[in-house]
N, C-alpha and C positions, 0 to 999 in steps of 0.2 A: 891377169890374175883371176878376174871374174869368170872369163870362159874356163880357165883350169878348175875352178872351184865348182863350176856347173858340171863340167865333165866327170869329176870325182862323184858328185851328187848323182848324176846319171847311172854311173857304174854301180854305185851302192843300191840305187833303186832297182836296177836290173837284177842284182844278186839276191836282193830281198824277195823280189818276185819269183826268182828261180828256185829259192830255198825257203818255202813258206814255214811258219812255225807249225810244230807238231800239233795234230789233232788230239782231243781228248783221248786217252787210252781207255779200252774197255776191259777191265780186269774183274777177277771174281775171287772172292774169299770162302773158303769152306768152314763151316762152324759145327754145329751139332743139331739136336732136335729143335723143332718149331717152339717148344715150351721151355727149352733150357735157356741158360745165361749166355753161352757162347754166341747164340744167334743174335742177341740183343747187343752184345759187344761188337759183333761184326757190323750191325746196322749202325751203330754209333760212329764207327770208323768211316762206314760209306758216307754218312751224313755230315759229320763234322771235320774230317780229315781229308777224304779223297778229292772233293771238289777244288780245294785250293792247290792240288797237286796235279790238276788237269786229268784226273782219273774218274772214270764212271766206274764205281765198284758195286758189283752184283753180290748180294749176300746169299750164300746157299746153304741150306740145311744138309746134314749128313748123318750117318750113324754115330760119328764121334771121332775121337783122335786118330785111331789107327787107320780108319778109312781116309781121314784128311791127309795123313803122310802119303798114302798112296795116291790120292788125286792131285795134291800139289805136285808130286813128281811126274805124273803121267797125263793128267787131264789138261787139254788146251784152253788156255785163258785163266787158269786157277795160278793166281801169283802169290797168294796169301792163305795162311791156315792157322787156325787155333789149336794148340796141341798140348796135351798134359805132359808134365815132366816125366812121369813114369813111362808112358808111352814112348816118348821119344828115346828115354834111356834103354828101354827094352829093345829097340831097334838097333841102338849102338851095341848092346850087349850081344844080340844075336850076330851082328856083323863080325865082331871080335871072335866069336866062336866059330867063324868060318861060313856063315850062311851068306851065299853070295847074293841072294835076293834082297835080304835086308841091307846089305852093303850098298847095293844099287840104288836102294830107295833112300837111305839115310845119309850117305856121305855127301851129297852135294846140298843137303838142306843146311840152311842158315837161321840163326836167330836174329829177329830184329829187336826184341826186348821182353823180359819177363813181365808178366801182368800181375796176377793176384792168386790167392789161394782158393781152390774150389773145394768146398765142403763134400764130404761122402756121408750119405745118410743111410742108415739102416733101419728100414720101416717093418714093423711087425703088427699083428693084430693087437687091438687094445687089451684083449683078455689073455694074451700069450704070458706065460711065467718069465719070459726073458726081460731083463733089464739093461744088460750091458753088452758091448759089442763082442767081448770074448766068449759070450755064451752061444755064439752062432755055430760053433764047430758041430758038424755032422747034421746040421739042419738043411732043409731044402731052400735053396737060394736062387732067386732070379738075378742074373749078374748083368742083364743088359744084351742087346743084339751082338752077335759075332761081328768082330771088326771095330766095335765101339771102344772109347776110352773106358768107359764104366766096367766093361768085361774084363779089360786088362787090369784095371785097378782093383777089381774084386778078387781075382784069381791071385795077383800079386800080394795083395794084403792078406788074404787067407794063407797062402803058403808061408808068408813072414810070421804070421801069428801061431800057426799049428803045425808048421814044419812039414807039411804035406799038402798036395793039390785037392781042390774039391772034388769028391767023387763024381763021376760021370752021372750016376743016377740021381745026384742032388743039385745039379745045375740045370737051370733053364735059361733061355736066351730071348725072352719077350721083350717087347717095349715096356717102358715104365707104366704106361697106362693100363695096358693089357695085363700086366703082372699085378697091379694093385687090385683090378677086378677079381683076379683068380685068388689072391691073398684073402680077400673079404668074402667072397661067395663060396666057391667049392673048397677052399682051405687046402688046396694042393701045395701051396707055398708056405714057408714058414717066415721068409725073410725077402724083402725087396730092397736091392741095393741101388741107390741113385746118386749119381755125381752132378752136382750143379752149384754154381756160386750163388750165395745167399744174397738178396731174396730170389728164390727160385720160384718161377711162374707156376710150376706144376703144384707147389705146396701152397703159395699165397693165395691161389684161386680156390682152395679147398673151403668148405662151408663150416661154421661153427660146430655142427653136429659131427664133424669128422672125428673128434676125440672119443666117439662111441665105438669107433671102428678101428683106428690105427693109433700107434704111438712110436716114437723114436728111441732107439736105443742109445744109451750114453756110453761114452769111453771112460774106462777107469785107466788113467795114465800110469798107475802104480802096479798094475797086474803085468805079470811077466809076459804075456803075449802081446799086450799093448806097448810095452816097451821095445819089443822087437819090431813092431810096425812103425814106431816112432823113429827108428833108425833111418827110415827111408821117407816117410811122409811127415806132416806137420800137425801139431796140436791146433785146434780150432775151437772157437765158442760158437754154438749154434744159438742165434738170438731169438728170445721170445718176442721181441718187438717186430721182428721180421714175420713171425709165424704165429700171431695171437690166437688164431682159431685152433692151433695144434699144441702150442707149448704154454705152460703157465709160469715157466722160469728158463733162464737160459740153461743150455745143456752142453756138456763138454763133448767134443767131437774131434775129428781128424780130417785132414785136407791134403790136397795135391796141388802142386803149383802150375798155373796156366802160362803158355808162352805164345807170343806172335811170332810166326816163322814164315820165311820165304825160301827161295831157291838160290843157288850160287849163280845168278845170272852174269853174264859177260858182255851181252849185246849192249852197244853204247845207248840204244834208244830206251831198253828197258832199265838199264842202270840209272838213266837220267830221270825217269819217272819214280824210281824208288828213292833217289835222293830227294826229289820234290816231296814224296810221300813223308820221308823223315822230317824234312824241314816243316811241313805242315803239321805233323804230329806234335812236334816241338811247340809251334805257335798256338796250337789249338788245344793243347793238353789241359790248361785251366778250364776251357769250355767242356772238355769231356768230363772233368770231374764236377763241373757244376750242373750240366744239363744231360749228361749221359746216364747210363745205368749206375746205380749206387756202388757197384763193385770198383768203378773207376776211382772212388775216394781212397781205396786201399792200394791203389797202383802208385808206386814211386817211379819218377822219371830218372832211372838209374840203370847202368850196365854193369852189374856185379860179375865177378870171376865166374865163368862157367866150368862145369866138369869136364874131365877128359873126353874127347870126342865131340864136344859141342864147340860151335864157332860163330861168332857174330858176323852178320852180313857186312862185307866191305863197301857195299853201295850205301848202307845207311849208318854204319856205326860213327864214322867221323862227324857226321852232321848232329847225331844224337849226343855224342860226347861234348861237342861245342855248346850245344844247348844246355847240357847239364852244368857246365862250367860257367856259362854266362847268363843262364835263365832264359825263359821263353820270350820275355820282352826284348832281348837282344836281336831277335830274329823278325821283330816287327818294326818297320820304320815308324818313328812318331809323326803323328799328324800335326801339320802346321796350317795356320790360317793365313800366313803372309808369303805363300809361295809365289815366286816370280813366274811370269809367263814362260821363261826359258826352262825353268826347273820342271814346271808341270809338262812341258812338251818333251823333255827328256826323260821323264818319269822319275825324277829324283825327289819328288814330294808328293804326299797323299792329299 
């Protein structure tokens, strides 16, 4: 009997040596600009979630959501992306209308979970006669770089509000920083549109004297054009506490939803890493809310119904739903001080 047991152990040892544990995966997440909120959310996932999933997650800047969809679809190593809801929906709409390239990019994408609302800021010169968002019609707007989520949100919002696209001669595609300089100096722009979850680094880093130069436009939710926009977007409050150098009171605004997105992977190894990522996201969700970017406090650990054409990732959905039902603590083994030696050896006790 002893020899038999030793033989079984020897076989098991050989099998373990022949099939070693998977090494940490080297994955990437595409976000947005270096001074935006997306990149900070990506870094939180890299620091607080990925390590426990045996993933080394590199956080990459990008032009924004539209570029992120393309890079997630085609760039090697990119397994995660942060994408605005209106950008995702725009690809779905284009695919439905027969655009084969849009279908090729969006059909295999999958949602891990919705995150938070991203505020849309309309910045004008301090001495501008404008006070409300609905007054931007026919003004010269900077709507962000081509391929960015900001550009798509700006053009979509404008069309919803005014029933027509922004005139080509009134649209520019500079970075936020370059556009703000032009807004204040040569005054060739009237409005700079910025999309970023508050507190946005671009605005929090502004000095107290900034009020001499710029201000934010307010949303009038009762205006006809605003009601048209709010059929697709979300009402928001831009907090003066987040931007004390820019605002003296809270300001009514508008927002778009951010989503954490992946691809419809079917390879067993990648699927396993995504499962581990979902489990770690569940376990470490309280830490994201306590130690991560303030926007994590607005995120609910929930998987609500998605719109037509949107699909949750099968690799992550089951684990996240179990977490939602049982709570993050159910995924963390309780620590015990009286573990037996056998339990420790078998990994049954922390």
